[in-house]
N, C-alpha and C positions, 0 to 999 in steps of 0.2 A: 605756512610761511611765517618765519619768525623775524621780529624786529628788535634790535639790540641798541640801547641808549647807554653810553658809558660816560660818567662824569667823575673822574678821579677814582675815589674809593667807593662810589655807588654805581651799580650797574642795574639797569631796568630792562627786562626782557618782556616783550609782548608777542602774542600769537594771533595771527589773522587766520580764521578758519572759514571754509566754504563747504556747503553741503549740496551734493548733486544726487538726484534720484535717477536710478537706472532700472529699467524694466527688464527682468530676466525671467524667462520661462522656467518655472520650477519643475524641471524634469530630472530624472535620475541620470547622473553622469558618473561613469565608472571611475573610481579613484586609482591612483598608481600603486597603492598599498592598502593594507587592512585598515578599516575605520570602524567606529562603533556602529552596531546594528546593520552591518553590511551583510553578514550571514545570519539568516533568521532562524528562529525556533531552536536555539542553543547549538547552532552549527558552528564549527570551528573554522576560523579564517586562517589561510596559509598564504604567505607572500611568495610571489615569483619574481619580483623585482625586474622590470615593472609588472604590475598586475597582481592578481590574487585568484584563489579558487576556494570554494567552501566544501568542507567535509561534513556531510549530513549524517548525524548519528542515528537518525530515524529513517529506515528504508522506505517508508511510505511517503516521504517528502521528495517529489520528483523534480522540483524546480532546481536550477543550477545554483540558486542562492538559498536552497533549502525551503522553498515555498511549497505550500500545499496547492495543488493545481485544480482540484475538483471539490464541489460542494453539492449536497442534496437538500431539497426543499419538499415538504409534504403538503403544500397548499396553504399553510398558515404561518410560514416562517419568513424570516428576513435576516440579512447580515449587513453590517456596516463596515465601511472601509474609508480610507482617506479620500477627500474630494478630488475631482479631476482638476488638473492644473489650469490656471488662467493663461492660456497661450493663444496666439493668433492662428495656430494650427493645432488641431486635435485629432487623434486617431484612437478609436475604441473598437476592440474586437473581442468576441467571446464565442464559445460553442455551447450549444444547449441540446437537450434530449427530453422529449415529453410526449405524452399521449393526449394532453389537454389542449383544447383549441384556443383558450384564452389564459393569459397570465402575464404578470409584470416581470420583465427580465432585469431591467436596470432603471434607476431613477436617481438623479442628483439635482436638488433644487430646494426651494423654500419648504420649511417644516412649521406650519402655523402662519397666523396673520400678524405680522410684525410691521407696523407702519413706519417704524424707524429704519427699516432695512433699505439701503440705497439701491440694491440690485434685487430683482426678482427673476433672475435667469434660471433656466433649468434645461436638462436634457433627459429624455425618456426613451426607452426602447421596450416595446411590449409585443405580445402575440395576441392578435385579434382575429378570430375566425380561422386560425391556423396560419395566418400570414403576418409578416413583420410590419409594424408601424413604428416610426420614430418621430421625434419632435424636438426642435431647438427653440429656445426663447432667449434673445439677447436684449438686455436693458428692460425687460418686462413690457415691451411695446407690441411687437408683432410676433405671433406664433409662426413657426415654420414647419408644418407637418410634412412628412415625406413617407411614402409607402410604395410598395411594388405590387399592384393588383394582379399582374400577370404571372406571378410566381406560383409554384406548386404549394400546396398546403404542407406545412413543416411539422405538424404534430403527428408524425408517422412512426415515432419510436426510434428514429435514427438520429445520429449526431449531425447538426447543421452549424455552419459558421456565419456569423453576422459581423460586418465591418461598417462602422459609422465614422466618417471622417469629415473634418471641416478645415478648410484652408482659406482664410480670409472670409469672403462672402459666399464661397462655394461649399455646399453641403452634399455629400455623396453617401448613398446607402448601397451596399453590395452584399449579396447572399451567396454562400458556398463558392467563393472565389470566381463566380460568374463563368463556370465551366459550360453553361448552356448557351453562351453567346453564339450568334449565327450571323455570318456576313450575308448581306442582301445584294444581289446582283448576278450577272452572268459573265462567265469567263474572267477576264482581267478587269472588267468594269464593275467595281464595287461601289454601289451607290451609298450605302450606309451600313451600320452595324446594328443588328437587332439584339438589344440587351434588355428588352422589356421584361424578361422573365427572371432577371437576376440583378438589375442595377437601376438606380434612379438618382438623378442629379437635380439640385435646386439651388437657386441663387437668392440669398436673403437680402432684404431691403434695409436691415439695420446698419447703422454707422459703426456701432461697437462690434468689433470682430472677436472679442474675447468672451468666454463663458465665465462669468464672475459668480462663483458659488463658494460658500464656506461651510455648508452643512455636509454631513457624511454622505458618501456614495452608498446607496442601498441597492442590493441585488436580491432577486427572488421574492420581493414584496417590500412593503413599507411598514415601519413600526407604527403602532397605534399612538395617537396624540391625546393629550389630556385636555380636559376642559372644553372650551369652545374653539380650540385650534383646529384648523382644517388644512389639508393639502390643496394645491391648485385643482381646478375643475378637471384638467386633463388627466389627473391621477385618479380622482374619485369617480370619474365616468367609467373607468374600467378598474374597479377596486379589487378584482380577483387576484390573489397572490399566485405565484408560480408553483406548479407541482411537477417536479422533474429534477434534472441535474444540469449544472452549469460548470464549465471548465475553461481553463486557459483565458482568463480575463486579462487582457493586455491594454494598457493605457499609455500612449506615447512610448511604445517599445519597452515598457516596464511591466513585468509579469506580477500581478497582485497575488498576495498570499491568501488564498481562500481557505487555508487550513486553520488560521487563527485570526478571525475578524476582530475589529475593535469592539464590536458588540453584536450579539445575535440571540435569537430565541433558540436556545440550545435544544429544547424538546422538539422543535419543529425543523431544525436545520443542523446537519452533521457533515463532517468532512467525508469525502469520498462520494461515490454514487451508489446509494442504497439499492437502486433498481437493477444494477448490473453486478453487484458484489457477489451474487450467487454464481454467475458464470465465471467470474474472475477468481473465485476461491478465496476471497479475503477472510471468510469466516471458517475455512477449513483448518483442522488441526495440523494437517501436513504442510500448511503454508500457502501463500498466494500462488496463482498460476504462473505469473511472470516472475522469475527469480531475480533478475537484474534488469528490470525495466518497468514500464507503466502499462497496465492492462486496460484495453479499450474494448468495450462490447456494446451492443445495442439491444433493443427489445424485439427486433425482427428476427435476426439470425440467432441471437443468444450464444454466439460463438466468440470466445475470447481471442483478442489479437494483442500482440506485445509490441510496444515501442521501446526498443532496447536502449540501455545506457551506452555511451560511447565505449567501444572496445568489446562489446558483447553481441552475440547473435544466437541463432537457433530459434525454433518455434516458441520456446519458453524463456529465451534470453539466458540460457544456462550454459552457454559455450563461450569461453574466453578466446577471442581471436588472437592469432599470432601475428606479430609485426613482420613486415618485409622491408628490405632496404634496397634503394635504387642506386645503381652504380652509373658510370659514364655511358651515355647512350641507351639507357635502359627504358623499358616501357612494358605495359600489359595491354594487349588488344582483346576486346571482348566480342563474342558472337551474339548479336541481338536476335533471338529466335522469333520473338513476337513484337507487334507494334506497341509502343508505349504511349502514354497520355501526351497529346501534342499541344494542348493549350496551357498546361501548367508544368512546372518543373520544380523538383525538390532534390537537392543534392546535399549529402552529409559526408564530411571527410574528417577523419582523425589523423593528423599528420605531425611530423616533426621536421622543421625546415632544413636542418643540416647546415654545415659550414661552407660547403662548396658552392661555387657559382654566385657568390655574393647574395645568397638568399633569393635567387630568382629561378623559377622553374614552373613548368606546366603540371597541374594536378589532374583533375578530371576534365576531359574534352569529348564532346559529342557533336556530330555533324550530320548533315543531310545535303550533299552537294556543297553549295556556297554558304548555306546557313549553318550556324554553329552556336554552341554554348560552351563557355570556358570558365574554369576556376583555376586560379594560379596565385603565385606570390611574386611580387616585383619589388626587389630591394627590401625584402622582409615586410612588405605591406600586402595584406590580403586583397585580392582583386577578383572580380567576376565580370565577364563580358558576354554579350550575345548579340547576334544580328540575324534576323529572319527577313531580310529585305525582299525576298521574292515570294513570301508566303501569301496565301489568299487573305484578304482583309486589310492589306496595306495599300495606301494611296500614295505613299512617298517611299521610294526605294533607296537603298544604300544607307539606311538609318541604323546605327549601332548604339548599344547602351553599355555603359561602364559604371560599375560600382567599386569603390576602393576605400578602405579604412586607412587614410593617410596619417591620421594621428596615432595609430597603433603600430609600434615597431616590434616585430616578433623576435624572440630570442632563438638562437640556433639549436639549443639543446632542451627546449621545453615543448611539450605537446600542446596542440590546439585543436579545438572542435569547430570546424567551419561549416556553416549552413547557408545555402542559397535557396531562396524561395521566390517563385515567379508565377504570376497569373496575368491575364490581359490588362489589368489596371494597376498592378503594383509589383515591384521587385524589391527584395531585401537581402542584404548580406550581413551575417553576424558571426562573431567569434566568441566562443565560450558562453553564449547566451546573454552577454552583458554589453558587448560592443556591437553597435548596429549602424547600418546605413540603409535608409529606405528611400525609394524613388518612385513617385507616381508615374503611371504610364497612360498614354492615350492610344487605344487600339486603332483609331482612325489614322494615326500618324506613325505608330510604331507597330510593326508586324508582331504577331503573337503565336503563330503556329509553326511547328517543326516536327517532321516525321523522322525520327532518329534511325539511321541505319549503320552508323559507325560510332564506336565508343572506345575511348582510350584512357589509360591512367599513366601519367608521367610523360606524355608526348602528344603532339598534334596529329601525327600520323606515323606510319612505319618508317618513312624516309627521314623525317626531321624530328628527333627528340629534342625538346627544348631545355634539357639540362637539369631537371630536378634531381637532386642528389641527397635527398633526405629519406625519411621513413614514413610508411603508411600503416596504420593499425585498423582502420575501418573505412570502407568505401560503399556508400549507399546511393542508389539512383532510383528515384520514385519509391522510396522506402523499402527497396529491395537490397538486402545484403549481398554484395558482389564478392566472389572469391578473389583472392589476391595472388593465387598460384594455381597451376593446373593440378588436377587430381593426382596424376602420377608423380608429382613433385612433392606432395604432402606426406608427412609421416603418418603412421598408422593411427595415432591418437588425435589427428586433426580432421575427423570426419565432418565436423560442423562447418568447415570451410570448403568442403567439396563442392564442385560445380556440376555434379552429375544430375542433381535434381533442380537446379536453378534454371529459370527461363533465360537468364543471361549467363553464359559460360565463358571461360577463358579460351580464346582462339589460339593465341600464341603470346609468349613473353620472352623478354631478352634482358639479361643483366640484372635480374631481380633475385635477391638472396633472402633466404629465410632468416628471421631475426633482425635485430637492429643494434649494431655496435655503438651507435651514437647516443642511444637512449639510456638514461640512468634507471637502475632498478635497485631494489633492496639487496639483491645478490652481489652487485658490483660496487656499491658505495661503501661497504665495509661495516663491521660491527659497531664502530665508534660513531656512526652517523647519527644515531639516536642514543642519548645518554639518559642516565637515571632510570626511571620506571617506564620510559617511553618505549614503544615498539614501532618498527618500520612496517609500513603498509604500501604495497604497489597500487597505484591509482592510474587512471588514464592520463592524468595530468603529470604524473611522475611520482617518485617515492616521497612519502611524508611521514613525519613522526607523530604519533598519537598515543592515546591511552589504550590499554588492553580492553578487550570486549567485556562489558559489564562494569567497568570502572567509571567513576564520576570524573568528568573533565572540569578543570578549573580554568576559567577564561580571564584574560586581562581586559584592560579598558577597551582596546581595539578589537576584541573578540579573538585574540590569538591564544594559543594554548600555553599556559604557564606551569601546569602541574596536573597530577592525577590524584584524586581522592581515593578513599577506601573502596574496594570492590563492593558493589552493591548486590547483595543476594536478592534481587528483586523477585525472581521467579519463586524462590523458596518462601519468601515472605508472602507473596500472593497466594501460594498454595496453602500455607498455614491459615491465612485469613479465610480463604474459601472453605476450608475444612471446618473452621469454627462456625461460620455462617451456616454451612450445610447441617452441622450437628444441631445447631439451635433451631433451625427451621424445618428439619426433616420430620415428616409425619411418621409417628410410630406405627408398626404393623397392626396394633390393636388400639382402638380408641379407649381412653381411660373411662372407667365406669363412674358415673357421678352418683352422689348419694340419693338424688331424687329418682334415679332409675332402679334402686334396690327395692323393688316391691316383690311380693310373694310370687307373682306370676313368673318372675325372671329367675327364681331359685329352683334348682333341681337337685335331688339327692344323688351324689356321684356314685354311691354304692349300688343304686338301683338302675340308673340310666347310663352311667359311665360315659366314655368318649367315643364309643363305636370301635370299629375295627382299626381305624387309623390311630387309635390311642395305644402306643407301644409301652406306656409307662403304667398302665393300670395293673393292679395286684389281684390275683385270683388266689384267695386264701385256701380254697378247697384243695388245691394240689399239694399244699403243705401239710395237710392233716394226715393222720394215720388212716390206712384203708379200713373201711367198715364192713366191706364185703368179705365173706369167708373165702379163704384160699382153697383152691381145688386140691383133691387128695394127691394128685400127681405133682403138686408143687408148681413152682414157676419154671417154665421152659424145661420141664422134665426133671428138675432137681428135687431132692427130698425136702420135705417141709422142715424149716428150722425149728429148734427146740427153744421155747421161751420159758423164762422162770415163772413159777406159779405165783398167783396173786399174793401179795404180801399185805401186811398190816398197813394202815394209813400212815402217810408220812407226817412226821410231827410238824408243829407250827414253825419251828426254827428253820427247818429246811425249806418249808413251803414259802416263807418270807424271803429266803435267799433266792429261790427260783424266781419269785415275782420281781425282785430287784434286778436280777439279770435280764428278765424279759422287758422291764421298763427302761433299761439302759440301751439307747440306740447304738452307742459305740461298741458295746459288747457283742451285739448280734448282727449289726448292719452288714459286715462283709459276708457272713454266712447266708443272710437273707438274700443278698444280691446274687450269690452263686446259685441258690435254690431257685430264684426267679428265672435266671437265665437257663438253668438246666430244665426247668419244668415248662416255662412258657416260651422262652427263646424265640426261635424263628419258625415255629409250627412245622418243622421238618425233623428235628431231633426226636428220638424216642427215649423214654425213661427205662432204665435198667436197674435192677436191684442186686446185681452181682456184687457191687461193692459192699452191700449190707451183709451178704452171705460170707464174703471173705473176711469181714471183721468178726463175725461170729465164730468162724473157724479158727481165727487167731486166738480168741479168748473163749474157751468152752464155758458153758453156763455152770458146770459143776465146780469150776475153780474160781468163780467170780468172787466168793466170799473171801478166799485167800488173797486175791488181788486187792480187795477193798482194804484189808488190814494193812497192806503195804502203803496205802495212800497217805497215812499220817493221821494225827489227832483231829484234824479238822473234819474228817469223815467218820468219826466215831459213831455219831448218831445213825449214819447210813449203815454202818456195820451192825449196830444193834437191831436194825430193822430185819436184816438177814439172819440175826441171831447166832452168828458164828464167832463173834469177837471173844477172845479169851479174857477171862477175868483176871 
């Protein structure tokens, strides 16, 4: 508020300022457009106006904001993340897998003895004797331990879910969505609900209803402290760190990035689940088992299961589902062949709202008599409803539940990923994994069971279609991919969407066409949609422009794509480095002989002992000598004996020296030696023949040898003198 005082040529302006404190729960609120650090781990942010989605360049990051969802611990590790928010309501959920009976899953609280700290609050979740125990401390005054002694032991090598929530003074611990809940009573008279095996509620006596912590949230264990610093006794009493895997850590609807912690013991904690990587094929050269999805396996069955990305299906998430478009009065009716889970519900829908009917229409609808579950859009707002008023376990009839994201206005030509999750104590509706509406439920007041016998897409029933005029790309009920058309209506290349092998098949459909004319794709947006070096990629959210595969992305301040760097030959570089390392570290086939090992006992004359029969390179000089045995009178092979010249006078020293020089020169005789070795010693199969020697003698008779020598030139005069025939 400003105050102005004007006195002719002088003007004085004063400002009165006030400061007011406002307490705001520091939780993640989805922005209307891209912002810094919105897409994690170098993910590219793309605007949808309003809204955004993240392009994850790393296929191992399965969070919708490119978060890593799973982390392993070997019993000595830990990982740090940002502290839990100081809110009057807090909800923490995670999944874990282990064979160990004891281990610290999560801790957020004091790290050391600091007397100057105003708050000594903490929250801890641990496994003791195979069962979950949790503890809250508000204001450092009264501990609030909570445990479920009636639960089964959870160190069985399977994945289990733990949910710890706090709303004001009420603290609630739930295991595995409490699917083991049992109504107590006979007939319609339900006395109470037996949830002792899966749920425990406690009311704290503290006045402060906020968890005030500023230290890192630690999972899988706690970091060692230096000096005389100590953790609270509740931590040191069970100091064993966790050995196993933790996934899907969600705090107040925000999925934490387990892939890149703020700090971790890297040698004892890694991204992914090392215990199940073998079943999921993450270390195979051929690639992971799930092509377009997240692999989930356990230590009992060791069988991989795939949670497919939106738009994909098949056992290995290797099939791209085709979209279908709903016209006026259209619907798909399914034949539910077997009973489905009646206490929990999970619905996943990939849809495009469309322009008709003002963005209003029924999506997935299931019923059993008067009881129903509905997912729909109303004036472009995502909506979910259910009413199980006549189910066993209800004491109040006619109670319906509605969840709606009123602050989110859907666009008619943009795809959205809707997820509805329900259990006896909680229901949640989300869009694209970032917009959430969560509602606590009381199973004593709100029914929770439904045995579905009718299931529709795009209508309430056959008689009254509620006017959905958009497109659907994926429809899942209880994690089962449902076909969008009958088998005889699919093309030959759409076997992945066939209903022949599904426990839920298409009973009938009306007005549903293959394809989606309202949806943008790279094929219909035109070549000019992406300029420069960008390429167009079809995504479940719609087409977007990005860098070619292998190219470096250049991001702006808000995480948006502003350019592409040079193509990185990462694979080639890695191969070269691996070859260099292999060459330097490879053990030679023979160990080098050290000087101290050269003693007389290790030396053997090669001419005497040789290399045995395996030595193909040894030389037998005997075969190269002239024969010393007399030739039989009949000659060789019946031929007449060749005539040799008579013994001559000794060769003079000059010729003798020349012969020695030739014999000493390896280049002069090596080729002929090699031929002789091969002919004589070869492969032990060939036989020696002297026919070539006889043919040479026949060509030059011994009687004419002296005339031939005279024709050889002056260099052979001495040789001619030996034969005594050279003319003077």
